[in-house]
LUMPA-248978 format. One record per residue (C-alpha): x, z negated, y negated; chain; residue number from 1. Coordinates in nm, 2 decimals, always signed. Layout:
BEGIN
<r><px>X</px><pz>Z</pz><py>Y</py><chain>A</chain><n>NUM</n></r>
...
***
This chain:
BEGIN
<r><px>+1.96</px><pz>+0.99</pz><py>-0.39</py><chain>A</chain><n>1</n></r>
<r><px>+1.88</px><pz>+1.17</pz><py>-0.09</py><chain>A</chain><n>2</n></r>
<r><px>+1.96</px><pz>+0.93</pz><py>+0.17</py><chain>A</chain><n>3</n></r>
<r><px>+1.76</px><pz>+0.68</pz><py>-0.04</py><chain>A</chain><n>4</n></r>
<r><px>+1.50</px><pz>+0.89</pz><py>-0.06</py><chain>A</chain><n>5</n></r>
<r><px>+1.46</px><pz>+0.97</pz><py>+0.33</py><chain>A</chain><n>6</n></r>
<r><px>+1.48</px><pz>+0.59</pz><py>+0.41</py><chain>A</chain><n>7</n></r>
<r><px>+1.22</px><pz>+0.50</pz><py>+0.13</py><chain>A</chain><n>8</n></r>
<r><px>+1.00</px><pz>+0.76</pz><py>+0.30</py><chain>A</chain><n>9</n></r>
<r><px>+1.05</px><pz>+0.59</pz><py>+0.64</py><chain>A</chain><n>10</n></r>
<r><px>+0.98</px><pz>+0.22</pz><py>+0.49</py><chain>A</chain><n>11</n></r>
<r><px>+0.61</px><pz>+0.37</pz><py>+0.38</py><chain>A</chain><n>12</n></r>
<r><px>+0.56</px><pz>+0.53</pz><py>+0.72</py><chain>A</chain><n>13</n></r>
<r><px>+0.67</px><pz>+0.21</pz><py>+0.86</py><chain>A</chain><n>14</n></r>
<r><px>+0.49</px><pz>-0.04</pz><py>+0.64</py><chain>A</chain><n>15</n></r>
<r><px>+0.14</px><pz>+0.19</pz><py>+0.67</py><chain>A</chain><n>16</n></r>
<r><px>+0.18</px><pz>+0.21</pz><py>+1.07</py><chain>A</chain><n>17</n></r>
<r><px>+0.15</px><pz>-0.17</pz><py>+1.07</py><chain>A</chain><n>18</n></r>
<r><px>-0.14</px><pz>-0.23</pz><py>+0.85</py><chain>A</chain><n>19</n></r>
<r><px>-0.32</px><pz>-0.52</pz><py>+0.89</py><chain>A</chain><n>20</n></r>
<r><px>-0.71</px><pz>-0.50</pz><py>+0.91</py><chain>A</chain><n>21</n></r>
<r><px>-0.77</px><pz>-0.71</pz><py>+0.57</py><chain>A</chain><n>22</n></r>
<r><px>-0.49</px><pz>-0.48</pz><py>+0.41</py><chain>A</chain><n>23</n></r>
<r><px>-0.71</px><pz>-0.15</pz><py>+0.53</py><chain>A</chain><n>24</n></r>
<r><px>-1.01</px><pz>-0.30</pz><py>+0.34</py><chain>A</chain><n>25</n></r>
<r><px>-0.82</px><pz>-0.39</pz><py>+0.03</py><chain>A</chain><n>26</n></r>
<r><px>-0.69</px><pz>+0.02</pz><py>+0.05</py><chain>A</chain><n>27</n></r>
<r><px>-1.00</px><pz>+0.13</pz><py>+0.03</py><chain>A</chain><n>28</n></r>
<r><px>-1.11</px><pz>-0.08</pz><py>-0.22</py><chain>A</chain><n>29</n></r>
<r><px>-0.86</px><pz>+0.03</pz><py>-0.43</py><chain>A</chain><n>30</n></r>
<r><px>-0.78</px><pz>+0.37</pz><py>-0.32</py><chain>A</chain><n>31</n></r>
<r><px>-1.12</px><pz>+0.48</pz><py>-0.15</py><chain>A</chain><n>32</n></r>
<r><px>-0.91</px><pz>+0.56</pz><py>+0.20</py><chain>A</chain><n>33</n></r>
<r><px>-0.66</px><pz>+0.37</pz><py>+0.40</py><chain>A</chain><n>34</n></r>
<r><px>-0.32</px><pz>+0.52</pz><py>+0.41</py><chain>A</chain><n>35</n></r>
<r><px>-0.22</px><pz>+0.71</pz><py>+0.74</py><chain>A</chain><n>36</n></r>
<r><px>+0.09</px><pz>+0.75</pz><py>+0.92</py><chain>A</chain><n>37</n></r>
<r><px>+0.28</px><pz>+0.66</pz><py>+1.24</py><chain>A</chain><n>38</n></r>
<r><px>+0.60</px><pz>+0.49</pz><py>+1.34</py><chain>A</chain><n>39</n></r>
<r><px>+0.72</px><pz>+0.81</pz><py>+1.49</py><chain>A</chain><n>40</n></r>
<r><px>+0.70</px><pz>+0.96</pz><py>+1.15</py><chain>A</chain><n>41</n></r>
<r><px>+0.85</px><pz>+0.67</pz><py>+0.98</py><chain>A</chain><n>42</n></r>
<r><px>+1.18</px><pz>+0.68</pz><py>+1.27</py><chain>A</chain><n>43</n></r>
<r><px>+1.22</px><pz>+1.07</pz><py>+1.16</py><chain>A</chain><n>44</n></r>
<r><px>+1.28</px><pz>+0.98</pz><py>+0.82</py><chain>A</chain><n>45</n></r>
<r><px>+1.52</px><pz>+0.71</pz><py>+0.91</py><chain>A</chain><n>46</n></r>
<r><px>+1.72</px><pz>+0.92</pz><py>+1.13</py><chain>A</chain><n>47</n></r>
<r><px>+1.73</px><pz>+1.19</pz><py>+0.87</py><chain>A</chain><n>48</n></r>
<r><px>+1.87</px><pz>+0.94</pz><py>+0.63</py><chain>A</chain><n>49</n></r>
<r><px>+2.11</px><pz>+0.80</pz><py>+0.94</py><chain>A</chain><n>50</n></r>
<r><px>+2.26</px><pz>+1.13</pz><py>+0.95</py><chain>A</chain><n>51</n></r>
<r><px>+2.33</px><pz>+1.15</pz><py>+0.57</py><chain>A</chain><n>52</n></r>
<r><px>+2.50</px><pz>+0.80</pz><py>+0.58</py><chain>A</chain><n>53</n></r>
<r><px>+2.54</px><pz>+0.63</pz><py>+0.94</py><chain>A</chain><n>54</n></r>
<r><px>+2.71</px><pz>+0.31</pz><py>+0.75</py><chain>A</chain><n>55</n></r>
<r><px>+2.38</px><pz>+0.24</pz><py>+0.62</py><chain>A</chain><n>56</n></r>
<r><px>+2.29</px><pz>-0.09</pz><py>+0.86</py><chain>A</chain><n>57</n></r>
<r><px>+1.96</px><pz>-0.13</pz><py>+0.69</py><chain>A</chain><n>58</n></r>
<r><px>+1.84</px><pz>+0.20</pz><py>+0.76</py><chain>A</chain><n>59</n></r>
<r><px>+1.98</px><pz>+0.19</pz><py>+1.12</py><chain>A</chain><n>60</n></r>
<r><px>+1.80</px><pz>-0.18</pz><py>+1.13</py><chain>A</chain><n>61</n></r>
<r><px>+1.45</px><pz>+0.04</pz><py>+1.07</py><chain>A</chain><n>62</n></r>
<r><px>+1.55</px><pz>+0.28</pz><py>+1.32</py><chain>A</chain><n>63</n></r>
<r><px>+1.59</px><pz>+0.00</pz><py>+1.57</py><chain>A</chain><n>64</n></r>
<r><px>+1.26</px><pz>-0.17</pz><py>+1.47</py><chain>A</chain><n>65</n></r>
<r><px>+1.06</px><pz>+0.21</pz><py>+1.50</py><chain>A</chain><n>66</n></r>
<r><px>+1.23</px><pz>+0.18</pz><py>+1.86</py><chain>A</chain><n>67</n></r>
<r><px>+1.08</px><pz>-0.12</pz><py>+1.93</py><chain>A</chain><n>68</n></r>
<r><px>+0.71</px><pz>-0.05</pz><py>+1.78</py><chain>A</chain><n>69</n></r>
<r><px>+0.71</px><pz>+0.26</pz><py>+2.00</py><chain>A</chain><n>70</n></r>
<r><px>+0.82</px><pz>+0.06</pz><py>+2.30</py><chain>A</chain><n>71</n></r>
<r><px>+1.18</px><pz>+0.24</pz><py>+2.37</py><chain>A</chain><n>72</n></r>
<r><px>+1.39</px><pz>-0.10</pz><py>+2.41</py><chain>A</chain><n>73</n></r>
<r><px>+1.65</px><pz>+0.12</pz><py>+2.55</py><chain>A</chain><n>74</n></r>
<r><px>+1.70</px><pz>+0.33</pz><py>+2.26</py><chain>A</chain><n>75</n></r>
<r><px>+1.63</px><pz>+0.01</pz><py>+2.04</py><chain>A</chain><n>76</n></r>
<r><px>+1.92</px><pz>-0.18</pz><py>+2.21</py><chain>A</chain><n>77</n></r>
<r><px>+2.17</px><pz>+0.16</pz><py>+2.16</py><chain>A</chain><n>78</n></r>
<r><px>+2.11</px><pz>+0.18</pz><py>+1.79</py><chain>A</chain><n>79</n></r>
<r><px>+2.16</px><pz>-0.22</pz><py>+1.82</py><chain>A</chain><n>80</n></r>
<r><px>+2.46</px><pz>-0.17</pz><py>+1.93</py><chain>A</chain><n>81</n></r>
<r><px>+2.58</px><pz>+0.07</pz><py>+1.66</py><chain>A</chain><n>82</n></r>
<r><px>+2.46</px><pz>-0.21</pz><py>+1.40</py><chain>A</chain><n>83</n></r>
<r><px>+2.69</px><pz>-0.48</pz><py>+1.55</py><chain>A</chain><n>84</n></r>
<r><px>+2.98</px><pz>-0.25</pz><py>+1.58</py><chain>A</chain><n>85</n></r>
<r><px>+2.99</px><pz>-0.26</pz><py>+1.20</py><chain>A</chain><n>86</n></r>
<r><px>+3.04</px><pz>-0.53</pz><py>+0.94</py><chain>A</chain><n>87</n></r>
<r><px>+2.73</px><pz>-0.66</pz><py>+0.89</py><chain>A</chain><n>88</n></r>
<r><px>+2.51</px><pz>-0.85</pz><py>+0.65</py><chain>A</chain><n>89</n></r>
<r><px>+2.43</px><pz>-1.17</pz><py>+0.82</py><chain>A</chain><n>90</n></r>
<r><px>+2.04</px><pz>-1.10</pz><py>+0.68</py><chain>A</chain><n>91</n></r>
<r><px>+2.06</px><pz>-0.80</pz><py>+0.89</py><chain>A</chain><n>92</n></r>
<r><px>+2.22</px><pz>-0.95</pz><py>+1.19</py><chain>A</chain><n>93</n></r>
<r><px>+1.94</px><pz>-1.24</pz><py>+1.19</py><chain>A</chain><n>94</n></r>
<r><px>+1.66</px><pz>-0.95</pz><py>+1.14</py><chain>A</chain><n>95</n></r>
<r><px>+1.82</px><pz>-0.77</pz><py>+1.46</py><chain>A</chain><n>96</n></r>
<r><px>+1.83</px><pz>-1.11</pz><py>+1.67</py><chain>A</chain><n>97</n></r>
<r><px>+1.48</px><pz>-1.15</pz><py>+1.59</py><chain>A</chain><n>98</n></r>
<r><px>+1.39</px><pz>-0.84</pz><py>+1.79</py><chain>A</chain><n>99</n></r>
<r><px>+1.53</px><pz>-1.00</pz><py>+2.10</py><chain>A</chain><n>100</n></r>
<r><px>+1.63</px><pz>-0.71</pz><py>+2.24</py><chain>A</chain><n>101</n></r>
***
């Protein structure tokens, strides 16, 4: 449960970090403010989840996505290699390939 909580926190931060202008307008209308977060904060959550379960490839994929968003291509490639070394769902591989590392 702690692993999924960490990963869920990371997903929230990741999605909020990439919020589009029109999504921000909707958030202001609904909640009175735009949620704030960063890819760095999302990465912290995903890394904690990875420490707890290094086999969860979906979480590892989000580590890669954060590294890409932060402009850390070498680090992203290192984490991508960890995913490729495991038995992986084809959807995870497809998403990984779309990042063009």
